[in-house]
Backbone bond lengths (Angstrom), bond angles and torsions (degrees), N, CA, C in turn:
res aa  C-N    CA-C-N  psi(-1)  N-CA   C-N-CA  omega(-1)  CA-C   N-CA-C  phi
1 X - - - 1.513 - - 1.526 108.76 -
2 X 1.299 117.06 133.30 1.455 120.14 178.60 1.520 108.08 -84.02
3 X 1.366 117.89 117.21 1.433 118.08 -179.36 1.512 117.40 -70.22
4 X 1.319 114.96 -12.12 1.498 122.51 177.49 1.513 111.36 -101.90
5 X 1.371 116.89 12.35 1.474 119.02 -179.40 1.527 109.80 -68.30
6 X 1.383 114.22 127.28 1.544 119.74 177.44 1.502 110.58 -111.30
7 X 1.275 120.46 13.43 1.424 122.22 -175.66 1.545 109.53 -59.03
8 X 1.335 114.61 130.68 1.454 121.36 178.82 1.577 113.03 85.82
9 X 1.341 115.82 -4.27 1.423 116.30 173.92 1.529 108.89 -77.43
10 X 1.337 118.26 159.05 1.418 122.64 176.42 1.563 107.00 -106.50
11 X 1.318 112.37 133.59 1.472 118.43 -173.88 1.540 110.32 -135.95
12 X 1.311 118.18 131.02 1.429 123.59 174.52 1.549 106.43 -104.53
13 X 1.326 115.42 129.72 1.502 120.69 175.20 1.540 106.78 -119.43
14 X 1.293 114.82 111.23 1.467 118.52 173.94 1.537 106.73 -81.87
15 X 1.355 117.26 151.39 1.478 120.30 -170.58 1.470 110.31 64.73
16 X 1.301 118.28 29.76 1.463 124.13 -170.25 1.545 112.00 -86.64
17 X 1.297 118.03 6.19 1.444 116.56 -179.50 1.488 114.13 -114.91
18 X 1.394 117.56 13.27 1.478 121.21 172.66 1.491 106.94 -158.18
19 X 1.312 111.92 169.31 1.479 120.12 174.61 1.531 116.60 47.57
20 X 1.281 114.73 -145.00 1.460 121.49 -178.19 1.518 111.08 -55.30
21 X 1.317 115.68 -41.36 1.487 119.38 179.73 1.542 112.84 -55.66
22 X 1.351 115.29 -48.18 1.449 119.76 179.97 1.521 110.22 -64.56
23 X 1.339 116.44 -37.76 1.510 118.64 173.83 1.484 112.54 -56.70
24 X 1.346 116.45 -44.21 1.447 122.02 -177.33 1.543 110.36 -68.77
25 X 1.285 116.79 -34.37 1.463 119.01 176.46 1.536 109.97 -59.22
26 X 1.329 116.31 -48.67 1.473 121.05 178.08 1.533 110.52 -63.69
27 X 1.290 117.33 -46.76 1.489 123.35 -179.37 1.515 112.30 -51.73
28 X 1.353 116.00 -47.68 1.436 118.78 -175.44 1.556 112.54 -85.58
29 X 1.346 118.66 -31.85 1.413 119.76 176.80 1.551 109.86 -62.18
30 X 1.290 118.40 -35.07 1.429 122.64 176.40 1.596 113.25 -63.34
31 X 1.324 114.67 -19.14 1.497 119.10 -177.93 1.561 110.19 -101.68
32 X 1.299 116.22 8.49 1.471 120.27 176.89 1.521 112.87 80.98
33 X 1.307 116.56 21.91 1.473 121.05 171.82 1.541 106.81 -77.49
34 X 1.312 115.41 144.14 1.481 118.47 175.89 1.474 108.24 -89.41
35 X 1.341 117.69 105.36 1.500 122.43 -165.52 1.468 110.77 -104.40
36 X 1.332 120.49 132.26 1.438 127.68 167.11 1.465 106.93 -106.57
37 X 1.314 118.48 117.71 1.460 121.47 -178.06 1.600 107.12 -105.41
38 X 1.319 113.60 123.92 1.455 118.55 -179.70 1.511 109.74 -103.81
39 X 1.393 117.00 128.77 1.455 119.10 178.84 1.491 108.02 -127.03
40 X 1.349 114.98 167.94 1.398 121.24 -175.26 1.528 114.44 -81.21
41 X 1.335 118.06 -12.23 1.436 119.52 179.22 1.560 108.38 -143.78
42 X 1.350 113.44 154.82 1.450 119.59 179.97 1.537 109.08 -63.43
43 X 1.278 119.96 -37.41 1.438 125.46 -179.66 1.539 111.74 -60.03
44 X 1.364 114.38 -49.66 1.458 117.58 -178.22 1.488 111.16 -68.00
45 X 1.368 117.87 -36.28 1.451 121.66 178.29 1.515 110.85 -61.07
46 X 1.343 116.64 -48.11 1.429 119.90 -176.68 1.557 111.83 -68.47
47 X 1.379 115.41 -35.52 1.446 118.38 174.82 1.516 113.32 -64.93
48 X 1.314 117.71 -36.71 1.403 122.08 176.90 1.569 109.93 -65.10
49 X 1.333 117.52 -43.34 1.431 121.42 177.92 1.507 111.99 -59.99
50 X 1.340 115.71 -39.76 1.483 120.78 179.64 1.449 110.10 -69.75
51 X 1.366 118.28 -41.12 1.455 122.28 -178.35 1.536 109.16 -61.93
52 X 1.335 115.72 -38.14 1.500 118.60 -177.87 1.513 109.68 -72.55
53 X 1.384 113.63 -40.42 1.519 117.29 175.15 1.470 111.40 -56.30
54 X 1.330 118.77 -43.85 1.468 122.92 177.15 1.497 113.92 -54.94
55 X 1.373 114.87 -28.63 1.434 123.21 175.09 1.510 115.83 -87.24
56 X 1.326 115.00 1.78 1.459 122.30 -173.41 1.504 115.31 73.85
57 X 1.273 116.12 27.10 1.503 122.58 -177.32 1.498 109.97 -114.49
58 X 1.316 116.90 137.53 1.457 122.21 177.34 1.522 109.39 -110.43
59 X 1.315 113.31 126.89 1.467 122.98 177.53 1.509 109.77 -135.96
60 X 1.340 117.68 167.67 1.458 122.35 170.17 1.524 108.94 -108.80
61 X 1.321 115.94 145.13 1.462 119.06 -179.67 1.496 113.13 -122.38
62 X 1.262 118.53 151.20 1.475 125.40 -178.31 1.514 106.09 -143.65
63 X 1.305 117.55 143.11 1.502 118.33 175.10 1.518 107.97 -121.33
64 X 1.317 112.82 141.87 1.477 119.22 -179.96 1.552 106.77 -167.39
65 X 1.358 113.62 141.88 1.441 120.25 173.56 1.555 105.88 -88.72
66 X 1.394 116.72 99.86 1.391 122.04 -175.22 1.555 113.61 -69.06
67 X 1.288 116.42 -5.33 1.492 118.80 173.30 1.514 109.63 -78.57
68 X 1.354 118.49 -13.57 1.448 122.78 171.56 1.538 108.40 -94.25
69 X 1.291 115.17 96.87 1.448 121.68 -170.94 1.543 111.04 -56.55
70 X 1.339 116.09 -36.22 1.456 119.94 -176.20 1.492 112.92 -64.87
71 X 1.337 120.16 -14.60 1.451 119.99 178.75 1.542 113.51 -90.31
72 X 1.364 118.19 -9.09 1.463 120.44 -170.72 1.503 113.58 -75.03
73 X 1.355 119.20 -49.90 1.406 118.98 -178.43 1.541 112.37 -62.28
74 X 1.342 118.83 -44.79 1.476 120.21 176.68 1.578 112.51 -59.16
75 X 1.376 114.28 -34.27 1.459 117.31 176.94 1.517 110.91 -62.49
76 X 1.324 116.60 -48.02 1.475 119.82 -177.63 1.498 111.36 -70.23
77 X 1.306 119.40 -35.90 1.453 122.25 175.54 1.493 109.35 -61.79
78 X 1.324 119.05 -39.41 1.474 121.33 -179.83 1.481 110.37 -69.25
79 X 1.326 119.98 -39.02 1.466 124.27 178.23 1.532 108.17 -60.90
80 X 1.342 118.87 -44.13 1.434 120.50 -178.29 1.533 110.01 -67.56
81 X 1.330 118.26 -35.48 1.477 121.35 177.16 1.564 107.46 -59.82
82 X 1.328 114.83 -42.04 1.490 119.75 -174.68 1.493 110.35 -75.00
83 X 1.304 120.71 -39.43 1.519 123.05 -170.92 1.531 112.26 -102.99
84 X 1.332 115.02 -20.20 1.466 117.27 -176.21 1.521 113.35 94.28
85 X 1.279 117.84 -24.64 1.446 122.75 -179.96 1.513 111.52 -172.05
86 X 1.322 117.01 167.13 1.470 123.55 169.64 1.515 107.18 -124.36
87 X 1.349 115.74 117.40 1.472 121.12 174.78 1.487 113.58 -86.30
88 X 1.348 113.90 -41.41 1.501 118.65 -172.42 1.500 109.24 -135.79
89 X 1.288 119.08 133.97 1.430 124.40 168.70 1.503 110.99 -117.06
90 X 1.358 114.95 128.80 1.481 119.91 175.69 1.471 106.74 -112.60
91 X 1.339 118.29 110.72 1.424 124.37 -178.79 1.537 108.74 -83.86
92 X 1.327 116.72 89.20 1.475 120.91 -173.58 1.547 109.96 -107.07
93 X 1.331 117.78 -12.57 1.489 119.43 -179.70 1.535 111.11 -61.42
94 X 1.268 115.01 128.56 1.472 117.33 -179.41 1.539 110.64 -178.36
95 X 1.313 116.41 175.59 1.480 116.72 -175.64 1.533 103.32 -152.95
96 X 1.350 113.37 159.54 1.445 123.51 170.20 1.433 108.55 -134.42
97 X 1.308 119.03 145.33 1.423 125.47 178.75 1.514 111.93 -146.88
98 X 1.382 117.23 80.07 1.458 120.29 -171.41 1.522 111.34 -59.92
99 X 1.337 115.06 131.60 1.465 117.25 174.78 1.572 104.22 -161.04
100 X 1.351 116.65 154.71 1.465 119.67 176.88 1.574 108.33 -60.68
101 X 1.281 116.51 142.89 1.470 123.13 -177.80 1.518 110.97 -56.39
102 X 1.323 116.98 -37.41 1.564 120.39 -177.58 1.469 110.37 -68.73
103 X 1.320 118.87 -12.50 1.520 118.79 -179.28 1.496 111.06 -106.27
104 X 1.317 123.00 2.68 1.436 124.48 179.92 1.488 110.12 -71.87
105 X 1.315 116.96 129.51 1.460 120.68 175.14 1.540 110.25 -98.46
106 X 1.356 115.19 168.66 1.425 116.64 175.00 1.538 112.82 -59.97
107 X 1.334 117.94 -36.34 1.450 122.40 176.79 1.505 109.67 -62.12
108 X 1.317 120.02 -44.88 1.471 125.14 177.57 1.543 108.25 -53.94
109 X 1.355 115.31 -51.82 1.437 122.52 -176.27 1.489 112.34 -61.00
110 X 1.322 116.60 -49.03 1.467 123.96 -177.20 1.564 110.64 -64.41
111 X 1.328 115.71 -42.14 1.469 118.43 -177.37 1.489 109.33 -61.80
112 X 1.342 120.29 -44.88 1.438 118.99 -177.11 1.485 113.16 -76.20
113 X 1.312 118.41 -38.38 1.456 119.63 176.54 1.506 112.84 -65.73
114 X 1.318 116.73 -37.94 1.482 119.40 -179.81 1.529 112.56 -61.31
115 X 1.389 114.23 -37.98 1.473 115.74 -176.35 1.590 107.96 -88.40
116 X 1.269 118.97 -47.38 1.474 123.91 -173.71 1.486 112.14 -66.32
117 X 1.352 116.29 -43.56 1.521 120.51 -171.48 1.492 110.95 -105.66
118 X 1.330 117.78 -57.44 1.459 121.54 -170.56 1.466 108.91 -64.55
119 X 1.333 118.49 -45.60 1.509 119.87 179.19 1.460 112.76 -63.00
120 X 1.351 117.67 -40.01 1.443 122.26 175.83 1.522 111.13 -55.69
121 X 1.343 116.42 -43.96 1.468 117.46 -179.42 1.474 111.79 -68.61
122 X 1.309 121.56 -47.86 1.449 124.28 -174.17 1.477 111.45 -72.01
123 X 1.339 122.03 -29.55 1.408 122.32 172.06 1.533 112.24 -69.49
124 X 1.385 115.17 -37.81 1.439 119.35 176.61 1.552 107.53 -63.48
125 X 1.313 118.62 -47.67 1.438 123.68 179.24 1.545 110.48 -54.73
126 X 1.321 114.33 -50.50 1.499 117.37 -177.43 1.533 111.87 -60.65
127 X 1.326 118.03 -40.26 1.399 124.03 -179.40 1.562 111.50 -69.08
128 X 1.325 114.27 -41.90 1.450 121.00 -178.37 1.534 109.90 -65.50
129 X 1.273 119.44 -31.89 1.468 123.01 178.32 1.492 109.91 -59.89
130 X 1.353 119.63 -29.57 1.444 123.04 175.09 1.534 111.24 -92.33
131 X 1.271 118.55 -31.52 1.497 121.60 -179.97 1.562 113.41 -71.45
132 X 1.318 116.43 -46.34 1.442 122.80 -170.52 1.610 110.67 -58.29
133 X 1.247 120.01 -42.16 1.472 118.66 178.87 1.516 112.68 -63.39
134 X 1.363 116.46 -27.38 1.465 122.25 178.49 1.496 111.99 -86.29
135 X 1.390 116.15 -13.03 1.477 122.04 -177.10 1.482 111.54 58.47
136 X 1.312 116.47 37.30 1.480 123.66 175.04 1.505 112.26 -157.07
137 X 1.322 115.82 137.15 1.415 120.80 175.23 1.463 112.92 171.89
138 X 1.342 116.77 153.50 1.494 121.75 177.31 1.548 105.49 -128.68
139 X 1.319 115.57 121.67 1.459 119.96 174.10 1.534 106.41 -118.80
140 X 1.403 116.53 121.82 1.394 123.69 -177.52 1.500 110.50 -122.86
141 X 1.315 112.35 119.19 1.546 120.95 -175.82 1.541 106.85 -94.23
142 X 1.294 112.67 139.79 1.480 119.44 173.28 1.479 111.74 -92.55
143 X 1.314 116.63 106.59 1.433 119.84 -179.19 1.533 107.06 -108.88
144 X 1.334 117.95 -138.98 1.500 117.03 -175.19 1.534 108.13 -165.69
145 X 1.307 114.68 158.09 1.478 119.22 171.18 1.534 110.16 -59.95
146 X 1.327 117.96 -24.74 1.420 120.01 -178.87 1.598 110.66 -80.44
147 X 1.305 116.82 7.35 1.428 121.67 170.62 1.533 112.09 -76.74
148 X 1.338 118.39 -19.49 1.404 122.64 179.07 1.527 116.48 -125.16
149 X 1.328 117.48 -10.29 1.450 121.19 175.12 1.577 106.66 -129.27
150 X 1.329 115.16 162.30 1.470 118.80 -176.29 1.555 108.41 -99.42
151 X 1.354 109.07 160.82 1.471 117.35 174.67 1.537 107.15 -146.20
152 X 1.276 116.99 148.30 1.483 121.39 -175.09 1.526 109.91 -61.05
153 X 1.297 118.07 139.84 1.497 123.56 177.59 1.457 114.80 63.24
154 X 1.311 120.13 22.38 1.428 121.45 -176.28 1.553 110.69 -128.53
155 X 1.284 118.76 34.04 1.420 121.87 -174.33 1.565 112.18 -61.90
156 X 1.281 117.34 -45.37 1.501 121.30 -177.73 1.511 106.74 -71.18
157 X 1.306 120.60 -47.93 1.410 123.02 -179.59 1.537 110.82 -57.19
158 X 1.294 117.87 -49.48 1.475 122.14 177.74 1.575 110.21 -56.43
159 X 1.333 117.75 -43.67 1.432 122.12 179.99 1.566 112.10 -63.34
160 X 1.320 114.91 -39.80 1.475 120.39 -179.01 1.512 109.42 -68.34
161 X 1.328 119.72 -42.35 1.405 122.11 -175.75 1.581 111.85 -74.23
162 X 1.377 113.82 -34.27 1.431 116.90 174.10 1.536 110.28 -62.78
163 X 1.314 118.32 -37.38 1.418 122.24 176.28 1.524 115.29 -62.93
164 X 1.332 113.94 -34.97 1.453 120.98 177.49 1.521 110.87 -66.94
165 X 1.306 116.79 -38.05 1.462 121.47 177.76 1.566 110.74 -55.47
166 X 1.323 114.51 -51.34 1.412 118.44 -174.47 1.529 111.48 -76.14
167 X 1.347 116.11 -33.81 1.491 121.16 168.50 1.541 111.45 -53.27
168 X 1.287 115.77 -46.40 1.476 122.88 177.47 1.491 112.12 -51.51
169 X 1.370 114.90 -48.90 1.456 121.59 -177.54 1.515 110.89 -68.17
170 X 1.329 115.83 -41.93 1.505 119.60 -176.77 1.554 110.28 -65.06
171 X 1.323 115.34 -42.23 1.464 119.23 -175.75 1.545 108.30 -70.19
172 X 1.326 118.18 -39.99 1.456 119.64 -179.74 1.480 110.82 -67.65
173 X 1.352 116.38 -37.38 1.483 116.38 176.31 1.479 112.08 -61.85
174 X 1.364 117.61 -36.58 1.400 119.07 -179.88 1.529 116.10 -77.56
175 X 1.303 115.73 -32.24 1.496 118.33 -172.15 1.532 114.01 -109.52
176 X 1.292 120.06 -11.42 1.485 115.87 -174.28 1.515 113.46 -68.36
177 X 1.328 117.60 -27.48 1.477 117.56 176.72 1.533 110.66 -60.49
178 X 1.352 115.02 -24.32 1.437 118.44 -178.38 1.513 113.05 -98.25
179 X 1.342 115.14 14.37 1.462 119.12 175.78 1.499 116.94 89.38
180 X 1.283 118.74 1.60 1.470 125.67 179.21 1.554 107.33 -100.34
181 X 1.293 115.92 106.77 1.481 124.28 -175.14 1.543 108.34 -98.35
182 X 1.307 115.70 119.08 1.486 120.80 179.14 1.530 107.57 -107.26
183 X 1.329 116.29 129.83 1.446 123.78 -179.03 1.495 110.21 -143.43
184 X 1.319 117.59 -178.86 1.436 119.91 179.65 1.518 111.49 -149.59
185 X 1.349 113.97 156.13 1.469 122.33 175.34 1.557 106.12 -118.62
186 X 1.290 114.69 130.71 1.482 121.27 -179.62 1.543 111.13 -118.25
187 X 1.356 117.13 90.99 1.460 118.64 -176.24 1.502 112.72 -81.22
188 X 1.301 114.89 160.16 1.490 122.55 165.27 1.543 108.65 -78.37
189 X 1.306 117.69 -169.91 1.454 121.29 174.01 1.516 109.82 -59.78
190 X 1.321 116.46 125.78 1.498 122.23 -174.76 1.506 107.57 -124.17
191 X 1.305 116.86 129.44 1.498 118.61 -175.11 1.451 109.61 -72.99
192 X 1.384 116.58 120.11 1.446 125.87 174.22 1.490 106.11 -143.39
193 X 1.384 119.62 168.44 1.402 122.12 173.37 1.552 115.50 -52.02
194 X 1.306 114.13 -30.00 1.461 119.90 179.59 1.493 114.91 -76.08
195 X 1.338 116.87 -28.07 1.489 119.45 179.88 1.532 111.33 -104.34
196 X 1.316 117.97 -1.23 1.450 119.92 -177.64 1.506 114.02 -58.91
197 X 1.313 117.74 -38.88 1.466 119.34 -174.31 1.518 109.51 -60.53
198 X 1.364 119.23 -40.90 1.432 121.13 -179.83 1.567 110.76 -78.07
199 X 1.358 115.20 -42.95 1.493 118.37 -172.41 1.508 107.69 -73.78
200 X 1.266 121.22 -22.10 1.471 120.13 178.58 1.498 113.32 -80.82
201 X 1.340 115.96 -3.83 1.443 122.03 174.33 1.537 107.29 -85.61
202 X 1.329 117.32 112.23 1.455 119.71 -173.98 1.606 114.54 -53.03
203 X 1.304 114.50 -39.75 1.467 116.68 -178.27 1.548 110.76 -64.52
204 X 1.377 113.77 -46.23 1.453 118.01 178.20 1.545 114.93 -64.99
205 X 1.322 114.05 -39.86 1.454 120.26 178.66 1.524 110.25 -63.65
206 X 1.362 114.68 -45.06 1.479 118.03 179.93 1.534 112.55 -65.10
207 X 1.321 112.51 -32.74 1.508 114.63 177.81 1.515 112.52 -69.88
208 X 1.357 117.37 -39.00 1.471 120.94 171.64 1.504 111.97 -60.34
209 X 1.315 118.41 -49.71 1.441 120.23 -174.15 1.501 111.66 -64.88
210 X 1.320 116.80 -28.58 1.473 120.97 -179.38 1.525 111.20 -67.34
211 X 1.297 116.16 -18.31 1.478 120.57 -179.84 1.574 113.14 -102.84
212 X 1.290 115.67 2.58 1.461 118.33 178.45 1.551 108.41 -111.00
213 X 1.336 117.97 110.27 1.490 118.37 -178.08 1.495 112.12 -60.27
214 X 1.315 120.18 -28.22 1.445 121.60 -176.11 1.562 109.16 -73.71
215 X 1.328 117.23 -19.69 1.447 120.94 168.84 1.523 115.94 85.03
216 X 1.302 115.91 17.06 1.509 119.44 175.68 1.497 110.13 -149.74
217 X 1.396 113.36 163.95 1.423 120.44 175.43 1.535 109.66 -75.04
218 X 1.347 114.62 161.51 1.463 118.37 171.88 1.541 109.94 -71.67
219 X 1.326 114.38 160.64 1.444 122.89 176.62 1.541 110.41 -124.86
220 X 1.278 116.70 159.54 1.490 118.29 177.44 1.502 111.22 -63.14
221 X 1.332 119.03 -30.33 1.482 120.69 175.25 1.517 110.16 -65.18
222 X 1.323 118.51 -38.58 1.507 121.11 176.10 1.524 111.30 -57.80
223 X 1.331 114.16 -47.04 1.473 119.08 -179.37 1.526 110.84 -70.01
224 X 1.263 118.30 -40.83 1.527 124.53 178.69 1.473 109.42 -57.91
225 X 1.337 116.08 -46.93 1.491 118.08 -176.60 1.534 112.00 -65.87
226 X 1.345 116.21 -34.22 1.425 118.28 177.35 1.565 111.89 -69.98
227 X 1.280 115.51 -40.44 1.506 118.39 177.18 1.501 108.10 -66.88
228 X 1.341 119.50 -39.29 1.486 119.92 179.46 1.497 110.12 -62.39
229 X 1.247 123.97 -40.17 1.450 122.74 174.29 1.508 113.71 -59.62
230 X 1.355 113.68 -49.90 1.450 116.94 -175.42 1.596 113.41 -69.95
231 X 1.377 111.60 -21.82 1.438 114.74 -179.60 1.574 112.13 -88.15
232 X 1.322 115.64 -7.41 1.446 120.65 -178.29 1.531 113.27 -85.72
233 X 1.284 115.87 167.51 1.435 119.08 176.55 1.581 111.69 -71.48
234 X 1.328 112.46 -14.61 1.530 117.23 -179.74 1.540 109.35 -69.46
235 X 1.333 116.74 -17.37 1.493 122.33 -177.30 1.475 111.66 -96.70
236 X 1.333 118.31 22.65 1.447 121.43 -177.91 1.564 114.22 -56.86
237 X 1.343 114.74 -29.12 1.460 119.19 -178.71 1.540 112.17 -100.25
238 X 1.318 117.58 7.55 1.443 119.29 179.05 1.532 111.99 -90.62
239 X 1.314 114.25 38.52 1.492 120.00 -178.31 1.514 109.29 -65.40
240 X 1.359 114.14 119.76 1.443 120.92 176.51 1.442 114.91 81.99
241 X 1.395 118.00 1.71 1.503 120.05 -177.51 1.524 110.32 -66.98
242 X 1.352 112.00 145.75 1.491 120.47 174.34 1.583 101.10 -118.49
243 X 1.325 115.58 108.45 1.470 120.67 -174.22 1.509 110.42 -94.57
244 X 1.336 118.44 111.34 1.462 123.04 -177.24 1.503 111.56 -83.87
245 X 1.299 115.70 117.34 1.483 123.81 175.27 1.455 109.43 -112.14
246 X 1.434 112.65 71.48 1.458 118.23 -167.30 1.518 112.91 -126.11
247 X 1.383 116.80 4.84 1.429 117.79 -178.96 1.500 116.09 67.15
248 X 1.365 114.01 13.10 1.481 119.47 177.23 1.530 114.17 99.13
249 X 1.368 117.50 6.94 1.463 118.31 179.96 1.508 111.57 -54.07
250 X 1.341 119.31 -43.21 1.474 122.67 -173.20 1.477 114.70 -82.36
251 X 1.395 119.26 1.39 1.444 118.03 -178.26 1.556 112.19 -103.69
252 X 1.323 113.65 1.24 1.480 117.47 -178.68 1.524 108.27 -125.11
């Protein structure tokens, strides 16, 4: 028996229609997890559903602008009506917009914080309202190696991901006694359509690889395996853990 088997579990993946989130949707759908992918637009949601169908995978899709807090609780209530419960939430919705700190506007700051931090909190709250009465749930936040180290032109992104780390700890401290374990995965640069433009630049890619002792970029399988562990019952004592999947970037 595979102790990390999640077959038959229900999982919500925000940001599930692009980047790492979409990769996780495929990763877990292949394992028989009942996946609800949340995307920011109806078009991206339907495209993701079709892309999965082309792979022989069945998922459910929902679209919502998670920067609009008033949409979040109704979204999760609807998912529970459709699925019967939520076992696992993966907060993958987020954005990055590299720019020099002296050029950041209030709009730039608010846009990133609203999606990366505020939406993560209110999605966690909405899921927990259904998990806590059952005394069971796993909430896994997608943070970053840049939550604990700096990178050029990433001041707002670094601040947002650092906030998610401590939010993860605070929520798990509050909810773990009731069986809802909150943890996080902090990947290094992972090749996706969203990161391809920078990582396909040889100078940028070489600069990234020079800082990773393992000597390679992250993959969706690397991230998926980490999420799978934290989503499993084997991670019952990983309360508040932030699992760095960075090839050693943050140890040097």
